[in-house]
GUFI-516882 format. One record per residue (C-alpha): x, y negated, z. Coordinates in pm, whole numbers, plus 50000, padded with zeros to 5 digits. Example, Ala and Ser with C-alpha at 12.3 -4.5 7.8 and 13.67 -1.06 7.14 Angstrom:
512305045050780/513675010650714/
//
This chain:
499945003450012/500974964949915/501524949650239/500774913650133/497614925850002/495064924550255/492364949850384/489424950750134/486464957250398/487214927750627/487604911250294/484184919850111/482764911350502/484494880250500/482674866450135/479674878250260/479784860850565/480654826750383/478024829350178/475554828650353/477054806850651/475444836350892/476704868251097/473204874751060/472484873150755/475844891750625/475284915750873/471904920950676/472894920650346/475984949850384/473334970650629/476124967850908/475104952951266/476274920551357/478864931351611/480514953351304/480944923151096/482524903451350/484794925951393/485834930451064/486344890951073/488634894351325/490414918551157/490924897350895/491934865751096/494484886851285/496374899050995/496154861650816/496944849251131/494114820951224/490784816851224/488194817550950/485264800551106/484694775851352/481024768651502/479944737151583/476624739651801/474024766251639/475924763051253/478624782951113/481384763750946/484484776050723/487754760750813/489644743850603/490804759250285/488824791650373/485324773950161/487964781049829/489634810649952/485434826850010/484954809049607/487894831749481/486774867149700/483834859949527/484984857449127/487254887549200/484714906849341/481724898549025/485204905148847/485494940748940/481814944948945/481954932648552/484924960348505/482964988548639/479274986348458/481804977948184/483615011348196/480465030348328/478105020248049/481565029047763/481925066747940/484345086647768/483605062247389/486585041047296/486815006747305/487674984647024/488074945447085/487444925546754/488464888146799/487074861846575/485014828746486/481754830446674/479764815846301/481874851746122/479954873846374/476914856446390/476164851145980/478414886145885/479974909946090/476604914646318/473994928346090/476554955545938/477654965446320/474604991346353/475895009746069/479145011746248/478035019946562/475375047046413/478025063546176/480825060946482/479035067646788/482215076647004/483865041446927/482245014247127/483114978346969/483074946447174/483074910647037/485074886547137/484964850447005/488594835347015/489864807846783/493224802146936/495904820646792/495504857746851/498544871047063/498284908847073/501794914647267/500174926347617/497004938347481/496044974647351/494744984946998/492204957046915/491654936846566/491154903846463/489654882046238/491494852746074/491454826845795/494354820145605/496554833245312/496774863545487/500724863945556/501534864445945/504734877546089/504144909546272/500714914146138/498854933445920/496404920445723/493294930745456/491294902545276/487714907245403/486584883345132/487774851044961/486604813344972/483054805844805/482594774844898/479594750144805/477304721244881/474574733045111/471824711445257/468044715245395/464914711445151/464114676545215/467334662345189/467774673944822/464794661144734/467064627944684/469014638744458/467884638444101/467834670243898/470394682943778/472324673044065/475224648443993/478534647044168/478024613244248/474664609744419/475884641344644/478814626844767/476634595044847/475024617045138/476094620145477/479014645445486/478924670445754/482884679345846/484734708546035/487644695246259/488764732546242/488604731845857/489514697045787/490784697445477/487854717245330/485654688545199/488724667744984/489764701544854/486024704844719/486194670444626/489664673244409/488644707644309/485314693544115/487174660943974/485364638944253/486414610244459/484694600344775/486364572245050/485194570745429/482264568645516/480844560845886/477674582845856/479234611445803/479344639146109/482474656446223/482004694946506/483744720946615/481824744546549/481234757546195/477854770746345/476754734846417/477734724046137/474934750445966/472364741846194/472834701146153/472754710045784/469264731745851/467734698246024/468794675945749/471184658145880/473674661545601/475764683245332/477664708345458/479764727345295/478764761345284/480414797245278/478374815145033/479014846845245/477344829045557/474064819445386/472444843745235/469554848445506/469194808945541/469084805845125/466224833045132/464394823445433/463924784345268/466384768745484/469644754745295/469714749644914/472594741444709/471664715844432/474994713644278/476474742944041/480134735544151/481754766044372/485394763744470/486934799644477/490504809144588/492394832144720/492664818945056/489994837245305/488664860445601/491484892745701/490954919645897/494264913846085/496074938146380/499454945146487/501694963546220/502634988546469/498994995246570/497594995946191/497555031946222/495555034446563/492875062046556/489525034746590/491535010546416/491805025346137/488755040246130/486955005646184/489114989145879/487965014845653/484645011945699/484474974645731/486344974045351/483724994745212/480974969845333/482884942645120/
//
């Protein structure tokens, strides 16, 4: 036993007493006697070497620093519960963590996942929204979805789909455009920009042989899902990834009035450490995912 690790039973009792500010209420929750609660608190105080509670009349107060300690213990116990529930729910299944952008998950991957889980019930996919650099060094085998050109040091990558970008907007906003839609009329509308893809509108406008100055009516957002929702609500024109918006087009929430689509090799890749590329569950997921595209 680590000599720096405090006794667990007294920790659990202390967290409960601190939460209720009552020995009686803690005894009731823990199904032990009030005397047992007092005994556990004394044991923890003896181990720490100082008092945890102060009595002021009928009120029980935490000593200095004890409240923060109790909150930290509460978070730790909550983490234990969550980890236990997750472990119990997976049982003998293998868990494959997939990291990527929320929009990629909600607009493309999640609708496909039931097919994978049905075909491979022994592998449980866990999704983790992560827009930062994916560091696999200290993790178990997992995969990520990265946007770019596909050349990343130490990573095995497989292209899932390339960019197909075109302006999209609500039907009501599109009614303000001439038919057929002209580039000049389109660029007179407010544009919705992604802070994570700051060059996309400039790339599309340049490829379409257009020009546009900064406009105070434009909006800037972090999350692509928010940009699409703003477009649906008629707040401006989003640059839509066509693979993401099939449902929105089918339901009439968005339209693409201008014919030009920017197509280029850059796109979304399935990545994993090269050393883990042939891990059984990763290889299985990669083969299945590539078959979908």
